[in-house]
C-alpha positions, 0 to 999 in steps of 0.5 A: 786223488788224481795226481793232475789235481795236485801241485808238483810238490804234493805227492799222493799219500797211501794209507790215508784216513778217509772221513765222509762228512754229511750234515743237516739231513732234516728228516721230516717235510724238508727231506728229499727221498731221491737225494737221500738215496743218492747219498746212500749210493755214493757213500760206499763208493767213497770207501770212508773209514768213518762217517761224521754226521754234524747235526740236524738229523730231523726237522722237528725232533719228532719220534718218527723223524728220529726213527727215519734218520736212524734207518738212514744211518744204518744204511751207511757203510759199516764203519765207525760213526760220530753223530752229534745233535743240532738245534733241530734235534731238540723240540722247538714248540714242545716247550715243556719238553724243550726245557725239561728234557730236550734231548730225550728222543735223540738219546733214546733213538740215535745216541745216548752220548751228546759229546761223543769221542771217536778214537782212531789210529790216525785221528782223535775226533771230538764231538761237541753238543752245541745246542742250547735249548733253553737259551739260544735255540738257533745260534748255539753255545759251547761251554768252558767245560766242553773246551776243558774236556777237549783238552783232556781228550787231546792231552796224550794224543801223539803229534802225528795223529790228526786232532778234529773237533765236530760241532753243529754250529759254526765257529767262523762266519761263511764268506758270503752275503748272508752274514749269519751270526756265529756262536757267542764266544766262538773266538774263545773256542777257536783260540783254545783249539789253536792252543790245543793244536786242533787241525780241523773243525767240522760243522753244518747248520748254515745249509751251504758249504765253505772250506777255509782257514781260521786265520781268514776270520780270527787274527789269533795269538799264533799267526804261524798256524790256523785251523782248517774250517770245513762246513757241510751244506744240507746233504738231503733236504730242500733247505739249501741256502746261499750259493747252495740254494736248492742244492745238496752237498757232502764232503770227503776228507782225506788225511795223510801224513803231510796233507789234508784234502777235502773234496766237495760233492754237489747233488745234480738233478740232471744225473740224479747223483752226487758229483765232485765239484771242488778240491781243497788241499792243506799242508798239515801242521806237525809239532813237537810236544813242547808246541813248536811247529815243524810244518805250518799249514798252507791252503792251495787254491788255483783261483788265487795265488798258486803259491798259497792256494789250490782249489781245483774245480772238476 
């Protein structure tokens, strides 16, 4: 992270945890080979400690699409991966399979675990399967038992370890003109995450990125803290939407002791490579076991009040 991109009081941190966040690969007709190759080129250069893939690996949940996605995942840096399914990873038109065994091919080829957990020294990362093949094929669902499982996973996590939740579907609406519907009872989930002192929620599905804070969307019971919301666009398909129409993106997340930084990358056809386009820095919240915050999160954005935001454009 360049020192010039940070406010005076934000000091570069050594020993931070780096997460590469990609999403919505859509292997099948929408997949763009040249963009996928560019993603594989930049991935090792970013030196991630783990890779997060937030769903929609395929376009129509077909065997050959899952096999192609698996081959792609094997070419990523040899670091831990956390991958979850998206709504396109269950059959849409094969109705019998969708009703009786919707994740059969995903679990056979990609991962048996639909709600994976990645435990790292500096982060506890909990993946949630938000697909709902029998009820809400597009908008998804998070069930109470999954929120209860989150509580168990985070129960004994030390206060200085980042708490991160991954789901394919979005808990907060994108701040743009498309006005996509959020998951049913998304507010219930976010309120539970706030109670659990979750630092960050990552997702995909929208096919364009946005990075913000849950307090922008939900007033909540705790106005002294919010959750960082990080959405990734489609990394390798031609299905970008909104301001990322016909574009592809990925995120590099850096978690230090005091700050969380997200650098957003866009694929440029002129160069044939992904390039950094913006940086978002948040102060981390820390708390004692009783739940009292010792530091509250701030988001710095140069386009707004510099006392409250930094969104550095490259």
